[in-house]
N, C-alpha and C positions, 0 to 999 in steps of 0.2 A: 501494501498499498504506501502512497505517495499524497505529500497535500502540501498544499500552499495556502496564503491567504494575501487580495490581489486588493489594492487599490483602483477604482472606477477613475478613470482617467475622464475616458469622453464625456464632451462640458454635459451633451444631451445622455446621456446612462445610455443602458442598455434596451436601448428600443429595436421594430424588429426587421429591423438591416443587421446591427448587429449581432443579434441573436439568429439571426440564421449563417454570418460567421461563424461563430463560436459554437455551434450545433455540425455545420460543414469541419471544421478543425477534429473538434472531438469525433465527429464518425469514422474517421481517418485510423485510429489506431483501434486496436481489439479489446484491453480496456473497456471497466465498467468505468464509468466517466459522472459526478455529482458533483452538484455545484449548492451550496448552502449562503444566506444571508436571514441575519438578524433571527426572525424565530423558522423562517421559508428553513429548512433544509432537506437537503440531499436528494435535488430536483435532478431529472436526466441531463447531466448535461449532450447526448445526443437529439436535446429535442426542443426545435423554435419552441414548441407552444411554453414548455417547459423552463428554458432558460428568461424565458418572457415574464413571469411572474415571481420572477425573482424583483422586479420595478429597479430594478440596478438603479442607484442614482450617479452625479458623477459624486464623490466623494465614500462612497459607500464603499465596505469593505464586502470584498465576497471570497471564500474558500473552495478552493477546484481541489478534490478528492478521486484518485483513479485507485482503482483495484483492479490490478489483472499485469499480463507475462513484461508489456510497454508501458505501466504507471506512471514512471520517473517522469519518460519522454512527452507523454497523453501529458502531466502536468506543468511541464515547461512550453509547449506549445497552447495552454488552452491559457495557463496563465498569464502568457508574451502577450497575447491575445487579447485578451480582457482588461490588461495594462496600460494600454496602448492606445490612440485616439482612433484609430482603422481611418489611417488618413491614405487616402489613397484607395482604398480598399472599399468602402461605401461610396 
C-alpha cells in the first residue's frame, strides 16, 4: 500500500475536466486507487463521478491511497496530477 496527501493547487478545484484527467490517469494502473478528503473517504479514483464527489476546492487536502502491484507509481502519478494546475491539460 502507498499513500500521499496533496494540496489542490488548481484555482477552480477539481471539476469535471480535471476529474476526467485524474480518473484517466488512475485507470492506467492495475492497483486499486482511492481518494479521500475530509469526511469523504475512499472514493474510487478510477471513476470520474466519484472523483467529482470530493468537491475538492483549491487549497483542500486530498489523500491518494493505492493498493496493488504498482501502488507506488500510481500514487505518485495521481498525486502529481492533483497538485498541478492542469495547465495545458484541460
